[in-house]
N, C-alpha and C positions, 0 to 999 in steps of 0.2 A: 411559602409554597413555590414561588417563582424560582428561588435559588435551587430548590430541589429538582425542579424540572430542568434547569440549565445544567446542573451537575450530571443528571442522567443523559441529557443531550450530548454533552461533551464526552461522556464515557462511551456512548455509542459511536461518536465520530472517531475517537481514538482507536476503538476496536476495529472499526471499518478501515482506518488507515493501515493498521497492522495486517489485516486480511488482504487488502489491495496490494500492499508491498510484497507480501508473500506470493501472491499470484504473479506479479511481475518478475520476482526473483526466480520462481519455478519456470515460468514461460520462457524467459531468456535462455535458460539452460536447455530447453527442449526445442527451441525455434531453429529453423533452417535458414541459412543465409541466402541461398540462390534466388528465392522469390523476391527478395528485397533488392537484389541487383537488377532484376528485370524491371521492377517498378522505378528504381533510381534512374535507369537508362531512359525511361519515359518521363523523367522529372516529376514523379508523383511525390507530393509533399508528405514528408514523414518517412520515406523509404531510406534515405541516407542516414537518418537518425536510427532507424531499425538496424541497419548494417553496423553502425557504431555500437549499438547496444549488444548485438550478438557477438561481435568481435571482442567485446570486453565483458563477456558473459560472467566470467569468474568474479570480476569486481562488482558488476551490477547485482549479481545474485548475493554476494557477500553483504553489500550495503542494504539491499532490500530485505533479505531474509534475516540477517543477523543484526545489523545496526538498527534499522527502523523497527524491526520486529521486537528487539529487546527494549528499545525505548518505549514503544507502544505498550508492551507488557508491563513495564515499570510504572508508566503514567496511568494506565488503566487500573492497576492495583492501588495506587495512591488516590485516584478518583473514587474507587470503590470504598476506601476508608472514609473519605469525605462524605460520600453518599450515606454511609451507615451513620455517621455522626449527625448529619442533617435529619435523617429519619428519626433518630433517637430524640432529637429536639422537638419534633412534631408529635411523636407518639411515645410518650414516656413509659408506658407499661410493657413495651416489647423487650424480650430477652436479648441482651446485647450480643452474647456469644452466638446464639442461634442466628440472629440477623446477619452477623458478620460472616458466618459460614455460608449462609444462603447467598449473600451478595457475591462472595468469593467464588462459590460454585457456579453461579450464573455467568459471571465474567469469564471463568475458565471454559464453561460449556460453549458459550457463544464464540469465544476466540478459537478454540480447538475445532468446533464444528464448522465455523466459517472458513478456517484455513483448510480443512479437509475437503469441503465442497469446492473451495477455490483452486486447490491443486488439481482436481479433476478437470476443471475448466482450463487451467493453465497448460496442462499436458495435452488435452484433446484439441485445443484451439490456440496453441502457442504462437503461431505466426500472426493470427488475428490480434491477439493481445499485444504483441510487440509492435505491430503496425499502429494500433491505437495509441500506444505510448509514444511511438515515433511522431505521430501526428500532433499529440499534445506537446511534445518537446519543440516541434517546429513552430507551433502556434505561440508557445511561450517565448521562443526566440524572436519571433516576428513582433510580438506585442511589447516586449521589454528591451530588445536589442542586446540581451545578454546571450553570448554564444555558449551553447551547451556542448557542442561538438568541436573537437580540435580541427585545425585547418587542414591537416593531411587527409581527413575523411570527406572534405568538401570537394565538389567538382571544380575543375580548372576555371579560372576567371571570376571566382567569387571570393 
């Protein structure tokens, strides 16, 4: 039963990663650069990262929407199969074909519905989403020391 719960938990996490990546990819295409310049001039953490994301919107959207989205879709499908097999081990009387269709339909419904709701958020609050991602990137850089942004996007002296 514990492995069934973990499989379901991992499935939900993978679906959420796909939805969040889609939100970022859509928001970066809809965000405006000028508010980030004003914040960067005031040295607000995450603003330079936001400028970088918006200036590279085509690449960011491609990675988030296509690469991460496709990987999340493939992995969620594989986890769905594993979940079906685990359910069949616990409840032997269940129709395998029907269970497989139900799990596949649920995964598709949550993924498509989540991405549809996420696109509404991404378009209506694009700058807020990108600023949040910029803050997360700045925090990641500060914690790990790994530079996410190329030097030409940094202010002088850093």
